[in-house]
N, C-alpha and C positions, 0 to 999 in steps of 0.2 A: 852483892856487888852493886846493885842499882843505884842507891843513894850516893855512895862514894864515887861512882862513875860520873854521875851528873854533876856533883859538886866539885870534884877534883880534876877530872880529865877534860871536861868540856869548856871551862871558862876561856880557853884560847879563842873561842868563836863567839863569846858573849857579846851581843849587840850587833853582830855582823849583818843581821837581817832587819835592823831597825827600820821602821816605817812600812814594813810589809804586813799584809793580812793573809793569814793561812786558814783555809777551811779544811778541817781534819775530820774525816768520817770514821765511825767506829771508835770514837775517842774515849769511851768509858772504861775500857779494859785493854790489857795486853799491849801489843805493838802500837795501836792507835793512841792509847793513853800516853805511852812513852814518847811518841812522836810529838804530841801536843806539848808535853813538858819540855822537850829539847828545843822545839821551834820557839817556844815562849822564852826560853833562856837565851836563844839567839837573837831575840828582839822582836819577834813577830807578835802582832795582835792575833789571838787565836779565836776562831769560831769553831767550837767543838760540837760535833753531831753524834748522837746515839739515841737509843730508845729510853735508857734509864736516867730519869731526872736526878735521882739520888746520887748516882755515880758521877754524873756531869757536875753536880753542885760540889761534890768533894774535890773534883778535878780543879774547879775554879779556885778553890781555897789553896790548893797545892802549887798552882802555877806561879812562876816568876813574872813580875811586872804587873801591869794593870790594863784595863780596857777590854779584857777578854769577855766573851759571851758564849752562850750555848744554844743549840737548837735541838729540841727533843723530836727526833724524826724516826719514822719507820721507813727504812730504805726500800721496802717493798711497796710503799705507797707513792707511786711515781708522780701523781698530781700534787701531792703535798710537797714533794721535793722541789718541783718546778716553781710552785708558788712561794715557797719559803726562801729560796735563794735569789729570786728575781729582784728582791728589794735590798740585797746586801751591799750593793755598790761594788766597787772594784775589789776583787779577790786576786791576789798575786800568786798564791800557792794553793793548789788543790791536791789533797791526799785522799785517794780513793781506797777505801778499806772497809771490809765487812766480814762478819763471822762466816766461817766455812760451813758447808753442808755436812750432814751426818756421814759417818764412815759406812763401809760395806761394799760388797762386790758390785760392779756396774750392772750386771744382769739381774741383780736384785731390785733395781729401780724401775719404776714405771715412768712413762713419759711425763706424767704430772709431777713427779718428784723433781724434775729439772726446773720447773717454772719459778718457784720461790728463789732458789739460789741464783739463777740467771737474772732474775728481776733485780735483786738487791745488789748484785755485783755488776754485771755487764750493762744492764739497762739503766740502772741508777747512775753509773759512772758516765754513760753516754749523755744522759740528760744534764748532769752537772757540768760536763765539759762543754756542751753546746751553749748552756746558759752563761758560763763564765769566760769563755774564750774571747768574745767581743771586747769585754772590759780589759782583759789582759793585753790584747792587741792594741787597744787605744792607749794604754799606759806605756806600751813599748817593752813589756817584759812579762813572762809568765812561766810557771813551773807546774807540771802535773806529774805526780808520782803515784803509781799503783802498787799496792801491797798484794802480791800474789803468792807464788810458791815455787820451790825447786822442782815440783812435779812438771813444770813447763818443759824441763829438759829431761828429767828422769821420772816417769810416772811412779807413784808410790803405791805399793800393794794395799788393798782393802779400803781405798778411798777413790774409787773409780769416778764417781760423780764430781768430786772435787778436782781430780786430774783433768777431766773434760772441760770443766768451767775455767780453770786456770789457763789452759791452753787457748781457749777462746779469748780470754782477757789479754793474753800476750799478743795474739794476732791482731786484735782490735787496736792495741797500743802501737804496734809496729806500723800498721796501716796509717794511723793518725800521724805518726812521726814524719811521714812523707807528705802530709797534707797541711799540717798546722802552719801558721805564719812563722817566719824565720825567728822571731823574738820569743817564741814559746817552745819549751822542750817538754817531752813526755818520756818517762822512763819507768821501769819496773824494779821493785825490790823483790828478791826471791828469798824469803826466810827459810832457814833450816830448822832443826829441832830447837825451838825457842821456849823458854820457861814461862808459859802462859796457861791460862785456864783451858784454852782450846787443846793444848797438847795433853793436859791432864785428862780431858774427856776422851781423847783418842786412845790414851793408855788404858783407860777403863774399858773402852769398847773392845780393844784388842784382847784384853785379859778375859773379858766375858765370853768372847767367841772362841778363844784358843785354849783357855784354862791355864795359861801362863800367868804367874803373879805379876802385879803391877810393877813392883820393884825390879823384877827380871826384865820386863818390857823396857823400862827406862834404862836399865843397865845395858841392854842390847843396843839401844839408840846411842848411848854415850860411847860404847866401844866402837861404833862405826864412824865416829867423828874424830879427826886427828887432834883437835884441841882438847878432847877427852872431857867435855862438859857440855851442858846445855848453854844456849846463847841467852844473854841478858837482853830483854826487849829494848833497853836503852842503847845497846850496841847497834841494833837494827835501826833505831830512830836516828842515831848519829849519821848513818849512811844516807837516810832520807834527807837529813839536813844538808849534807854535802851536795846532793843532787839539786838542792834548791838555791845554792849560792849563785851570785851573779857570775862568778868565775867558772861555773860549770856549764856555761851555755853551749859548749861544743859537744857535750855528752847528750846524745839524743837517740831515742829508739833502742836503748840498751836494757838488758835484763841483768841486774847486778845481784849476785848471790851473796847472802850473808849467812853462811851455813857451816862455818868452822872447817871448811875443806872436805865436807862429807861427800859431795858429788864427785864421781869419777870422770865425768865428761869434761872435755876441754872447752 
C-alpha cells in the first residue's frame, strides 16, 4: 500500500506546509521514516534524526523536494541532543519518536531497565521541546507531535515497561498543553498494530515466550482489528501531518488513535 498511498492519496496536501522546517526523530525506519516522507511531500524541509547514517542517507534520496538534512543522534545521549539542536535555527514542527523498549512482564524488569527507554523517550523529548519552543514562539507558530501507543488508554499484555513509559509521555504532553504558548500545539499519535520492524520483533518475542507461531500471532492481531489488516506507517504519518497543519491549531493536548478501530474504549 505504502508507495501508492503516498503518490496517489496524498497529493491533495502537497506543498501545504511550504516554508516549514520539521525535526523528525527516529526517522530511519517505520513510522518516523514515513512521517519524514509525508512531511517532505507536504513541503517541509526535513531534519531527520536517528542513529543509522546508512538509513538516513537512503531516506534523503527518497524524499520529495530539496534542502533536507540529517543528524546522526543517539537519543540516550542528552548532551549531544542539546548541542546538536541548538544551532538548527527555527524549527516549526517537532516529531518526538523513538524505538520502544523490549517486551516482557513488568515484574521481570529491574529499576535499571527503565533508564534507557525513559531517557530516549521522555527525557530526550523534554530537552528537544525546551530547546525549540522559544524559536517557535518567536515565529508565532509551532507544532509538537509525539508518537506513543494505544497502551496509553488500554495497556497491552507483555510490554509492561513500554506501557509505563507511554503513559508517562502522555501525561507529560497533556501537562505541557496547558503551559505552552498559545501559538504552539502539542498532541499525541497512538499507533495500533502497524506494519513495522518493531511489530515484527514483538511477534517474534511473543512467539518465543508462548510457543505460538509467528503467523498465528499476526493473525490474532488482525482478527482483533475491525479493518482486518495491519496499518500502513504512511497512514499514521498522514495523521501526523494533519496535526501539523496551520488549520489544526485548535487541536491541542489530544491523543489521536490510528489503530483501525482496535481499541474498545471511548
